PLY file of the C-alpha trace (Angstrom):
ply
format ascii 1.0
element vertex 324
property float x
property float y
property float z
element edge 323
property int vertex1
property int vertex2
end_header
0.31 0.17 -0.05
1.00 3.76 -0.89
1.33 6.62 1.67
0.89 10.10 1.18
1.92 12.52 3.67
0.52 15.84 3.50
1.97 18.65 4.61
0.95 22.59 4.28
3.18 25.37 5.46
3.06 29.39 5.31
6.32 30.85 6.89
6.54 28.33 9.60
9.86 29.04 11.17
12.28 26.58 9.94
13.73 24.96 13.04
10.15 23.48 13.44
9.56 22.95 10.22
12.81 20.99 9.86
12.12 19.21 13.19
8.61 18.33 11.74
10.17 16.79 8.59
13.06 15.25 10.50
10.41 13.62 12.50
8.74 12.15 9.19
12.06 11.00 7.80
12.60 8.83 11.20
9.43 7.34 10.83
8.96 3.65 10.20
7.82 3.71 6.70
8.78 -0.30 6.21
5.39 -1.45 5.64
4.28 0.87 2.71
5.20 -0.23 -0.81
5.70 3.78 -1.74
5.81 7.09 0.06
5.59 10.60 -1.10
5.22 13.53 1.11
3.55 16.45 -0.33
4.60 20.08 0.43
2.68 22.93 -0.10
3.83 26.31 0.12
0.94 28.63 0.95
3.02 31.90 -0.54
6.17 31.48 2.09
8.91 34.00 1.61
11.61 32.48 -1.13
14.12 31.44 1.66
11.93 29.12 3.62
11.31 27.41 0.19
15.06 26.88 -0.71
15.83 25.43 2.57
12.80 22.87 2.37
14.03 22.01 -1.21
17.49 21.60 0.36
15.92 19.13 2.96
14.10 17.47 0.03
17.33 16.36 -1.98
18.09 14.42 1.02
15.11 13.06 1.98
14.36 8.98 1.95
11.57 9.02 -0.18
9.69 11.38 -3.12
8.75 14.91 -2.03
6.48 16.94 -4.13
6.99 20.30 -3.36
4.01 22.54 -4.46
3.69 26.16 -4.55
1.18 28.74 -4.28
1.65 32.23 -6.12
0.30 33.67 -2.89
-1.15 33.02 0.50
-4.77 31.09 0.12
-5.26 29.82 3.56
-5.09 26.43 5.22
-8.10 25.03 3.28
-6.94 25.72 -0.07
-3.43 24.55 0.50
-4.79 21.14 1.99
-7.31 20.84 -1.05
-4.43 20.96 -3.16
-2.27 18.22 -1.33
-5.45 16.26 -0.98
-5.88 16.28 -5.01
-2.67 16.08 -6.13
-1.97 13.13 -3.58
-1.68 9.64 -5.14
-1.36 7.10 -2.05
-3.41 4.52 -0.61
-3.63 6.40 2.66
-3.73 9.80 3.15
-1.86 11.28 6.43
-2.03 15.08 7.37
0.76 16.58 9.19
0.92 20.44 10.64
4.31 21.62 9.80
5.14 22.85 13.43
4.27 19.66 15.20
6.28 16.08 15.65
5.54 12.69 14.38
6.07 9.83 16.46
7.96 6.69 14.64
4.99 4.51 14.49
2.34 7.04 13.77
1.77 5.88 10.03
2.31 2.22 10.42
-0.27 2.15 13.29
-2.80 4.16 11.47
-2.53 1.95 8.25
-2.93 -1.09 10.10
-5.93 0.27 11.82
-7.90 0.94 8.59
-6.97 -2.49 7.34
-8.49 -3.38 10.38
-11.70 -1.49 10.00
-12.58 -1.49 6.54
-15.71 0.37 7.08
-13.90 3.65 8.28
-13.06 6.27 5.76
-10.37 8.21 8.22
-8.68 7.21 11.56
-7.22 10.17 14.20
-5.31 9.69 16.96
-4.56 11.21 20.32
-1.97 13.83 20.54
0.74 15.41 23.00
0.61 18.58 23.88
4.31 20.05 22.85
5.25 23.49 25.21
7.19 26.56 23.60
10.44 24.83 25.24
9.92 21.53 24.04
8.29 19.93 27.22
6.01 17.60 26.67
2.31 17.83 28.61
-0.54 16.52 28.68
-2.29 13.81 26.15
-5.11 15.11 23.98
-7.70 11.87 24.29
-10.43 11.58 21.30
-13.48 8.99 21.35
-12.78 5.98 19.62
-15.92 4.60 17.85
-18.04 5.99 15.03
-20.98 6.67 17.06
-19.09 8.61 20.08
-17.13 10.60 17.69
-20.52 11.47 16.00
-21.95 12.75 19.22
-19.23 14.78 20.39
-18.93 16.22 17.05
-22.02 18.21 18.30
-20.13 19.84 20.78
-16.34 19.75 19.95
-13.97 19.10 16.99
-13.45 15.49 18.07
-10.93 14.34 15.68
-7.51 15.91 15.00
-6.47 17.04 11.59
-2.56 16.85 12.41
-3.23 13.12 13.19
-5.56 12.35 10.41
-5.47 9.68 7.97
-7.67 8.85 5.07
-8.80 5.99 3.21
-7.99 7.52 0.07
-10.85 5.58 -2.09
-13.39 5.98 0.43
-12.40 9.62 0.92
-12.96 10.31 -3.05
-16.09 8.32 -3.47
-17.43 10.68 -0.78
-15.97 13.88 -2.25
-15.30 15.49 1.00
-13.06 18.66 0.84
-12.16 21.54 2.94
-13.99 24.86 3.14
-12.17 27.67 2.78
-13.09 31.12 4.90
-14.57 29.23 8.13
-11.50 30.20 10.28
-10.73 28.12 13.52
-13.46 25.98 12.77
-12.28 24.32 9.08
-11.20 20.95 10.75
-14.40 20.65 12.83
-16.61 21.59 9.51
-14.33 18.78 7.80
-15.10 16.08 9.79
-18.68 17.06 10.22
-19.19 16.49 6.62
-17.12 13.21 6.51
-19.31 12.15 9.43
-22.57 12.79 7.58
-21.77 10.34 4.77
-18.92 7.90 6.36
-17.57 6.28 9.18
-15.24 7.65 11.26
-12.17 5.89 13.87
-9.74 7.06 16.50
-6.83 4.54 17.02
-6.79 5.66 20.63
-3.02 5.96 20.59
-0.95 9.33 21.10
0.69 9.27 17.74
1.96 13.23 17.41
3.52 15.88 19.48
0.93 19.17 18.90
2.84 22.54 19.92
1.03 25.14 21.78
1.75 28.77 21.41
0.10 31.91 22.23
-0.53 33.01 18.20
-3.23 30.07 18.08
-6.34 31.00 17.39
-7.33 28.78 19.90
-5.68 30.31 22.47
-8.37 33.00 22.32
-11.48 30.67 22.89
-13.96 32.37 25.63
-17.51 30.54 26.42
-18.29 34.13 26.72
-17.72 35.19 23.22
-17.64 32.35 21.10
-15.86 32.52 17.59
-18.95 33.14 15.10
-17.64 30.02 12.97
-17.64 27.95 16.00
-21.66 29.21 17.00
-22.49 28.46 13.30
-21.25 24.83 13.22
-23.23 24.36 16.67
-26.30 26.00 15.25
-26.04 23.98 11.87
-25.96 20.53 13.81
-28.62 21.27 16.25
-30.88 22.35 13.61
-30.18 19.13 11.31
-31.17 17.43 14.78
-34.25 19.12 14.91
-33.96 21.28 17.45
-35.63 24.63 17.61
-32.50 26.91 18.02
-32.59 30.54 19.55
-30.18 32.63 21.36
-30.37 31.30 24.97
-30.22 27.91 23.89
-27.37 28.21 21.95
-25.52 30.03 24.59
-26.03 27.05 27.00
-24.92 24.74 24.48
-21.50 26.92 24.04
-21.16 27.04 27.89
-21.58 23.35 28.64
-19.38 22.36 25.35
-15.84 21.08 26.47
-14.32 22.55 23.31
-13.07 25.48 25.47
-10.92 23.14 26.91
-8.76 22.93 23.92
-6.18 23.88 24.82
-6.98 27.23 26.89
-10.40 27.89 27.45
-12.99 29.87 29.55
-15.15 27.21 31.88
-16.19 29.64 34.67
-19.41 30.42 33.53
-22.49 28.14 33.99
-26.13 28.70 33.05
-28.90 28.26 35.47
-30.20 24.92 36.01
-33.60 25.93 34.32
-31.66 26.97 31.48
-30.12 23.54 31.69
-32.56 21.32 31.56
-34.65 23.33 28.70
-31.44 22.76 26.58
-31.11 18.90 27.65
-35.09 18.29 27.16
-34.79 20.01 23.35
-31.51 17.49 22.35
-33.02 14.45 23.63
-36.70 15.54 22.17
-35.31 16.38 18.67
-33.05 13.23 18.42
-36.09 10.96 19.40
-37.52 12.39 16.39
-34.95 13.01 14.11
-32.49 9.59 14.95
-29.44 11.52 14.07
-27.53 10.36 16.78
-27.52 7.18 18.76
-29.96 7.84 21.59
-27.71 5.79 24.30
-24.83 7.50 23.46
-26.29 11.14 23.10
-27.93 10.82 26.34
-24.69 9.53 27.92
-22.65 12.21 26.55
-25.32 15.00 28.19
-25.11 13.19 31.15
-21.57 13.11 31.66
-21.21 17.06 30.83
-23.81 17.33 33.23
-22.26 15.24 36.12
-18.39 15.21 35.54
-15.67 17.04 35.68
-14.87 18.04 32.01
-11.43 18.55 32.43
-10.89 14.46 32.48
-10.59 14.70 28.69
-7.19 15.84 29.63
-4.53 13.60 30.86
-1.10 14.41 32.41
1.67 12.59 30.65
4.34 11.11 33.14
7.71 11.92 32.85
7.64 15.11 30.92
11.13 15.41 28.67
12.50 18.16 26.23
12.38 16.73 22.90
14.42 18.60 20.61
16.96 21.69 21.10
15.66 25.41 19.89
18.60 25.80 17.22
0 1
1 2
2 3
3 4
4 5
5 6
6 7
7 8
8 9
9 10
10 11
11 12
12 13
13 14
14 15
15 16
16 17
17 18
18 19
19 20
20 21
21 22
22 23
23 24
24 25
25 26
26 27
27 28
28 29
29 30
30 31
31 32
32 33
33 34
34 35
35 36
36 37
37 38
38 39
39 40
40 41
41 42
42 43
43 44
44 45
45 46
46 47
47 48
48 49
49 50
50 51
51 52
52 53
53 54
54 55
55 56
56 57
57 58
58 59
59 60
60 61
61 62
62 63
63 64
64 65
65 66
66 67
67 68
68 69
69 70
70 71
71 72
72 73
73 74
74 75
75 76
76 77
77 78
78 79
79 80
80 81
81 82
82 83
83 84
84 85
85 86
86 87
87 88
88 89
89 90
90 91
91 92
92 93
93 94
94 95
95 96
96 97
97 98
98 99
99 100
100 101
101 102
102 103
103 104
104 105
105 106
106 107
107 108
108 109
109 110
110 111
111 112
112 113
113 114
114 115
115 116
116 117
117 118
118 119
119 120
120 121
121 122
122 123
123 124
124 125
125 126
126 127
127 128
128 129
129 130
130 131
131 132
132 133
133 134
134 135
135 136
136 137
137 138
138 139
139 140
140 141
141 142
142 143
143 144
144 145
145 146
146 147
147 148
148 149
149 150
150 151
151 152
152 153
153 154
154 155
155 156
156 157
157 158
158 159
159 160
160 161
161 162
162 163
163 164
164 165
165 166
166 167
167 168
168 169
169 170
170 171
171 172
172 173
173 174
174 175
175 176
176 177
177 178
178 179
179 180
180 181
181 182
182 183
183 184
184 185
185 186
186 187
187 188
188 189
189 190
190 191
191 192
192 193
193 194
194 195
195 196
196 197
197 198
198 199
199 200
200 201
201 202
202 203
203 204
204 205
205 206
206 207
207 208
208 209
209 210
210 211
211 212
212 213
213 214
214 215
215 216
216 217
217 218
218 219
219 220
220 221
221 222
222 223
223 224
224 225
225 226
226 227
227 228
228 229
229 230
230 231
231 232
232 233
233 234
234 235
235 236
236 237
237 238
238 239
239 240
240 241
241 242
242 243
243 244
244 245
245 246
246 247
247 248
248 249
249 250
250 251
251 252
252 253
253 254
254 255
255 256
256 257
257 258
258 259
259 260
260 261
261 262
262 263
263 264
264 265
265 266
266 267
267 268
268 269
269 270
270 271
271 272
272 273
273 274
274 275
275 276
276 277
277 278
278 279
279 280
280 281
281 282
282 283
283 284
284 285
285 286
286 287
287 288
288 289
289 290
290 291
291 292
292 293
293 294
294 295
295 296
296 297
297 298
298 299
299 300
300 301
301 302
302 303
303 304
304 305
305 306
306 307
307 308
308 309
309 310
310 311
311 312
312 313
313 314
314 315
315 316
316 317
317 318
318 319
319 320
320 321
321 322
322 323
């Protein structure tokens, strides 16, 4: 089976991009008959593209370095990479993260063992700017749970995604430009509407945190318009009659705000929460959009447990690379 690794970048600091490229080159690729790295330069400075070309000349696999004539945004860069990829598996990677050695082999084996899935994700270890490993971001494993979680937050990780190319091509689901910080989430929602998803339950990517990330400014008191639109769209598709008050409760109770910083101090009054709960369960009993038991269990969990349980400390933090 052939593997395509898709990595768009736009002015990513070269030490970080080089570390990611080196981690990909060091991965276990022995189970694949052919490997290609599809890089998309989304309008970066020429000096960065030159450095990438120099690295590509020493890579242990085929490197296809595509260039946009200007910055078109991440969604368009990913669409370019997806359109150009030739592998049986399409693995996504971000330019400033780090790839674990077994990532590609584990995910390809998972897709082979689960032929009904169009995509598989993985958990991620948070990586501080100084290179220290922190918490593990854990995601639901089975399709029914993922579908329910997508109603509340982005329940798969784009930097740890692998697609089965034939199944994805048949669905013809692409990235939607202009949805900002909700681009990944929107993509997974539309995939879930026509295909089955899974997560392998292992941490296979180190996900770098930095203050400039869009998620660093998340706030339950002032949700991003694109996030509000996704919540509203899914609730309406379930059959819920959505007003601003109900949407505010949904925003406050969704664990989305914990990825990675978030504001979880405000909590709605009990009557508002009960109105929200009853509206969702009543609408879903009619539409059957989600597995009833899974939705009931998730709502109960949101109302009775510490939502920070989604984040687990990793034992023994260690420095992964030098800052140079």
